[in-house]
C-alpha positions as CSV (number, residue, x, y, z in Angstrom):
1,X,-7.5,18.2,-20.8
2,X,-4.8,18.4,-18.2
3,X,-5.4,20.4,-15.0
4,X,-3.5,21.0,-11.8
5,X,-6.6,20.8,-9.8
6,X,-7.7,23.8,-7.7
7,X,-4.1,24.6,-6.6
8,X,-1.2,25.4,-8.9
9,X,2.0,24.3,-7.1
10,X,4.8,25.3,-9.4
11,X,6.7,28.4,-8.2
12,X,4.4,28.8,-5.1
13,X,0.9,27.8,-4.2
14,X,-1.7,29.6,-6.2
15,X,-5.4,28.9,-6.0
16,X,-7.3,28.4,-9.3
17,X,-11.0,29.0,-9.7
18,X,-12.7,25.7,-9.2
19,X,-15.7,26.8,-11.3
20,X,-13.4,27.5,-14.3
21,X,-11.8,24.1,-14.0
22,X,-15.1,22.3,-13.6
23,X,-16.4,23.9,-16.8
24,X,-13.2,23.1,-18.7
25,X,-13.3,19.5,-17.5
26,X,-17.0,19.1,-18.3
27,X,-16.4,20.5,-21.8
28,X,-13.5,18.2,-22.3
29,X,-15.6,15.2,-21.3
30,X,-18.5,16.4,-23.5
31,X,-16.1,16.4,-26.5
32,X,-14.6,13.0,-25.6
33,X,-11.3,14.4,-24.5
34,X,-9.8,12.6,-21.5
35,X,-9.5,14.6,-18.3
36,X,-6.3,14.3,-16.4
37,X,-6.0,15.8,-12.9
38,X,-2.6,16.4,-11.3
39,X,-3.3,16.1,-7.6
40,X,0.3,15.9,-6.4
41,X,-0.2,19.1,-4.4
42,X,-4.0,19.1,-3.9
43,X,-4.9,15.5,-3.2
44,X,-5.4,13.6,0.1
45,X,-7.1,16.2,2.3
46,X,-4.7,19.1,1.6
47,X,-7.7,21.2,0.7
48,X,-10.0,19.6,3.3
49,X,-11.3,17.0,1.0
50,X,-10.0,13.6,-0.1
51,X,-9.3,15.0,-3.6
52,X,-9.6,18.2,-5.6
53,X,-11.8,16.2,-8.0
54,X,-14.4,16.1,-5.3
55,X,-14.3,19.9,-5.0
56,X,-14.6,20.2,-8.8
57,X,-17.3,17.4,-8.8
58,X,-15.5,15.8,-11.7
59,X,-14.4,12.2,-12.2
60,X,-11.1,12.3,-14.1
61,X,-10.0,9.7,-16.6
62,X,-6.5,9.9,-15.1
63,X,-5.4,11.2,-11.7
64,X,-1.9,11.6,-10.3
65,X,-1.1,11.6,-6.5
66,X,2.1,11.8,-4.6
67,X,3.5,13.8,-1.6
68,X,0.7,13.2,0.9
69,X,0.4,9.5,0.1
70,X,3.1,9.0,2.8
71,X,2.6,12.2,4.8
72,X,5.7,13.5,3.1
73,X,8.0,11.0,5.0
74,X,9.2,8.9,2.0
75,X,8.7,9.3,-1.7
76,X,5.7,7.6,-3.3
77,X,3.6,8.4,-6.3
78,X,0.6,6.8,-8.0
79,X,-1.3,7.3,-11.2
80,X,-4.9,6.1,-11.3
81,X,-6.8,5.5,-14.6
82,X,-10.4,4.8,-15.5
83,X,-11.1,1.3,-17.0
84,X,-11.5,2.9,-20.4
85,X,-8.1,4.6,-20.4
86,X,-6.4,1.5,-18.9
87,X,-8.0,-0.8,-21.5
88,X,-6.5,1.3,-24.3
89,X,-3.0,0.1,-23.1
90,X,-3.7,-3.6,-22.6
91,X,-2.0,-5.8,-25.1
92,X,0.0,-8.9,-25.7
93,X,3.3,-7.0,-26.3
94,X,5.2,-4.2,-24.8
95,X,4.5,-2.1,-27.9
96,X,0.8,-2.0,-26.8
97,X,1.4,-1.5,-23.1
98,X,1.6,1.7,-21.1
99,X,5.2,1.6,-19.8
100,X,5.0,4.7,-17.8
101,X,5.9,4.7,-14.2
102,X,7.2,7.0,-11.5
103,X,10.6,6.7,-10.0
104,X,8.9,6.2,-6.7
105,X,6.2,3.7,-7.6
106,X,5.5,0.5,-5.8
107,X,8.6,0.2,-3.6
108,X,7.9,-1.7,-0.4
109,X,8.9,0.9,2.1
110,X,6.9,3.6,0.3
111,X,3.8,1.4,0.0
112,X,3.9,0.4,3.6
113,X,4.2,4.0,4.8
114,X,1.5,5.0,2.3
115,X,-0.9,2.4,3.8
116,X,-0.1,3.6,7.3
117,X,-0.5,7.2,6.4
118,X,-3.9,6.5,4.8
119,X,-5.0,4.7,7.9
120,X,-4.0,7.6,10.1
121,X,-5.7,10.2,7.8
122,X,-9.0,8.2,8.2
123,X,-8.7,7.4,11.9
124,X,-10.9,9.6,14.1
125,X,-8.6,8.6,17.0
126,X,-5.5,10.0,15.2
127,X,-7.1,12.7,13.1
128,X,-9.8,14.5,15.1
129,X,-10.7,16.5,12.0
130,X,-11.8,13.5,10.0
131,X,-15.6,13.3,9.9
132,X,-16.1,10.2,7.8
133,X,-15.9,9.0,4.2
134,X,-17.0,11.6,1.7
135,X,-17.1,14.4,4.3
136,X,-14.8,17.4,4.4
137,X,-12.3,17.8,7.2
138,X,-13.5,19.7,10.2
139,X,-12.3,23.4,10.1
140,X,-9.3,24.0,12.4
141,X,-9.9,27.7,13.1
142,X,-12.7,29.9,14.4
143,X,-14.2,31.4,11.3
144,X,-15.3,34.4,13.3
145,X,-11.6,35.3,13.9
146,X,-10.3,34.7,10.4
C-alpha cells in the first residue's frame, strides 16, 4: 500500500481524509502488505506534527522524507525502512541488495544542513511553537478569528 500521507502534493496541495488512509493502511497491514508513506510534502511538522504517520496513527514499513529535512535550503532525501523490510534486502552480493538511493542522499552539505534544521525545529529557543517530543506544534493563529 503506497500513500501520500494526509496531503497530496502533485499539481497543488490537496488534503486527503486521514481516516480513509488509516483504514487502508490498517487493512494492508492486516493482510501482510507493506505500507509505504510518502512524506516528502507532509513530513517534519508541515502539518503540525513530526510526521503524517503520527496523524494517521500508523507505523509504516517504509517512509520517504525530503524537502523539510533541510528547511528547503539544500536538497536532501531519506528513505526509512522497518527492520523486516531492510532485512529482506541484506545479502552477500549486489543481486540481493537494495540498490535504491536518491540523487540527494547522504551528501555532506545536505546532511550537515539537515542536522542543523532538525536541531532548530526542536529548539524551543528558535521555534517557539515546538512543545516537546510527541506533541503537536502550538497553533499560530487565534482559532476564534479563523
